[in-house]
N, C-alpha and C positions, 0 to 999 in steps of 0.2 A: 246301689251304685254298682255298675258292672266292673269286672276286673280291669279292663282296659282304662276305665275312668280312674279307678283307684291308683293304678300305676302312673297315670298322667299327673295326678295330684301330687303323688310322692316325688316324681321327677321334678316338678315345678318347685316344690318346697326344698328339695335337696340342692337344686341348681342355685336358687336364691341364697340359701345359707352359705354355700361354697363361695359365691361371688362376694358376699359381704365379709366373709372371713378373709378372703384374699385382700380386700380393701383395708381391713383392719391390720393385717400382717404388714402391709406396705407402710401404712401411716405410723405404726409403732416403730418401724425401722427408721422412718424419717424423723420422728420426734425423739431423737437420741438425747437431747439435752433436758428433757422433762424429768421431774423427780420420780424416782422408782426405788422400791424396796422389794426384794424377793427372798423368801425364806431359804436359808442354806447357801446363799450365793452373794458374796460381798463384791465381786468384780462387776462393775456396772455393765460392761460389754457382754459378759457371759450371762448376767441377769436378764438383760433385754432379749438375748437369744432364747433363753429358757422360757421367758414370758411368751414370745412368739410361737414357740413350739407347743406350749400347753393350750393356747387359745385355738389352735388349728387341729388339735388332736381329737378327731372324731372317730377314728378307727382304732382297733386293737393293735398294739405294737407286738412285734415278735417277742415271745417269752412272757407276755403280760398274763397274769392270773385271770382266768375267765370271769371271776366274780369281783375283781378289784377295779377301782377307778383311780385314775391319776389325780393327785392333788398338787396345788401350787399356791399356798398362801402368799399373797403379794398385795402391795398398795401401789397404785399406778396413777400418776397425774397425766392427764391428756388434754388436748384442745377440745373446744366445744364441738368442732366438726367431727372429731374422732368419737366423742361421747355420743353424738347422734348416730354414728355408724354402729356403735355398740347397742343402741336402742333397736336399730334395724335387725341386728343379729338376734337379739332376744325375741323379736317378733318372728324371725325365721325359725328359731328353735321351737317356738310354740306351734308353728304351722307344721314343722316336721313331726313333732310329737303326735299331733292330731292325725296326720297322714298315716303314720305307723299304727296308731291305735285303730284306725278304720280297717286295717288289714289283719289285725290280730285274729287268730283262729281260723282264717280262710286258707284252704288248701286247693291246689290245682293239679291236674294230671299232666305229667311230663314224661316223655320216653327216656329210659335209662340210656346213657351215652354208649355203653358197651353192649348191652343186650337188646336195647330197643323196647324192653318191657315197660309198659306204662306204670309210673310210680306217682304217688301223691306227695307233693312237696309244699311246704308253707309258701304262700304267695309273697310274703315279706322277703324271704331268702332269695327267691327267684328275681324279684324286682330289684333288690339291692345289688345283687350280683351284676345285673344288666347295667346298673349305674356306676359300676366300679367300686362299690362299697360292700363287698361280700363279708368283710370283717368289721362292719359298722359296730361301734360301741354305743348302744342306744342311750345309756345313761350319760356318757360323756358328750354325746352329740346334742342332747336335748336340755341339759342342765343350763340354766341361765346365769349370765354374769351379774354381779351386784354392781349397781350404779348409784353413786351419790350425786345429787343434783347441785351440791355446793361443797366447797373445800372444807373438810372437817378441821376442828381445832386440835383434836387428839384421836389416836387410834391405838387401842391396846389389844393385842392378839392373845387369845387364851385357848387352852384345851377344854372342851366341854364334854362331860360324860353324862349322857342322858339315856334313861331307859326307854325302850320301845314299848308303848302301852297300847293294847288293842282292846276295844270294848266289844263284848259278845253277849248275846242273849242266852236264856236257859236252853233253848233248843240246840243252839250251836255247841254249847258246853257238853250237853248230853251226847251229841253226835261225835265229838272228839273223844270222849271217854269210851264210847262204844267201839269206835275204830281201834283204840288202843287195846281193848279186850280182844277183838276179832283178830288183830295182827300179832297179838302176844307181845305188845310193846310195854316194857316195864313190869312191875310187880302186879299181878292180877288181883291180889288181895287189896292192895292200895287203891287200884282203879275201882273195884267194887265198893270200897268204903267211900270213895269220892262220889260214886253214883248214889249211894244212900244219903249222903249229905246233900246232894243236889235235889233229891226228892223232897227234902224238908223246906226248900226255899219257895218264896213267892214266884210263881211262873212268869211274872212281869219284871222280875229283878234282872239287872245286868251285872256282869262280872268283868273284871279287868285282867287281861293276860299280860303279865309283866315279863318281857324278854330281857336278855342280858343287855347292858348299856352299850350304846354306840358312841365311840370316841371320835370326835372330829374338831377341827379348829373353828373358832368363832372370833368375831372382832367386836369389842365395845367401842362405840364411836360417839364423840361429843362435838357439838357445834354451839356457837354463840348466835342467838337470834339478834335481830336489829334492836330489840329492847334490852339486850345484855343478859338475857336469860339463857342458861345452859340447857340444850336439848340433847337427849341421849337416846341411842338405839343400839341394838345388838344384831349383827348380821352373820350369816354363814360365811366362812372364809376358806372353803376348800379350793376356791378359785380366786384369781385376782379381783380386787375391789378397785373400781375405777372412779375417779373424781375429776372435776374440771379445774384446770390451773393454767399457768403460762410457762413458757420456756425459762429454764434456769431458776424457777422458784424452788424454795426449800420444801422438803417433806413436812407434813404436820408433825406435831409431837408424837413420837412413835414408841411403843413398847413391843419389841419383836416377840414372835411366838417362841416359847421355850423349845429346846432341842427335843425333848421327849415329854409325852403326857405324864402327869403326876401319877404316882402309885395309888391304886384304889385304897381308900381308907374310910373310917367312920365319919359320917357327916351328920350335923344336927338335922333333926326332922323339921321340915317346913311347917309353919303354923297353918298354912292353907292346904295342906295335904288332904286329899279326898279319898285315898285308898288305904285300906287297913294294911299294917306292916306285914303281918303273917299271912301266907297263902291260905285260902279257904279250901281249894281243891289242889292237893299237893302234886298230883301227877301231870297236871297241865298248867301249873303255875298261875292259877286263877285266884284273884283277890276280890274281896267284897268292897263295894264302895261304902264309905262312911255315911251314916244318915245325916 
């Protein structure tokens, strides 16, 4: 696909998403009497304003950490029409994500504004600037909203502490260890010992890289089926969770998110754990899978 085509696809995706977000912003303003809970905000008017701000926040704010993303745990009752708009927004976010992905790694030549000297610049940055989104927050712009298709019986917000686990093969493990040796990262004796341990492994074995846990809010949700059976699910809750309801209905039974995440402590090991507790390769935090 040519650069002009890539830019056209991006422009279409961005314009569609912006249009749908404006529609949602307006309907949320109009649905003032619908049930709403927003973390850290008890005033209903301020809570609805905060909700509208977070759903339209696709660019970096002044002073925002470059690697941070804004969160807003919330439970939002909306009309069926508004719920359909949110479905359209999620479709638009997926289209935008694909349009950006198509541009990844592509650079184009542009003259420097002051000197006129040709410079290579990422196509994404050039295209986004032309669309008025030079400060687009890619993660915030493309993360989808959670939609519940029916009103839940109860919602309990919790802090989840999950480790990031990456599965790698022997070749990748060796590459990472050799890089650490070349760049003098860490204790060279420990790296060499890890290489020796690696040489004793089956070349087809895979290892699990266990990174520090990521702490984020989640929601435990329960519904009653027509048969009276309780159905449960857990959803990410960094953004508002939307469900269908009518004006002036009450919120479902709600347990708000605690003010702060719990302190890390000892937890019982899960019976279904598949990774050995102690790291096999210390310098890259690689664990063996249990047989």
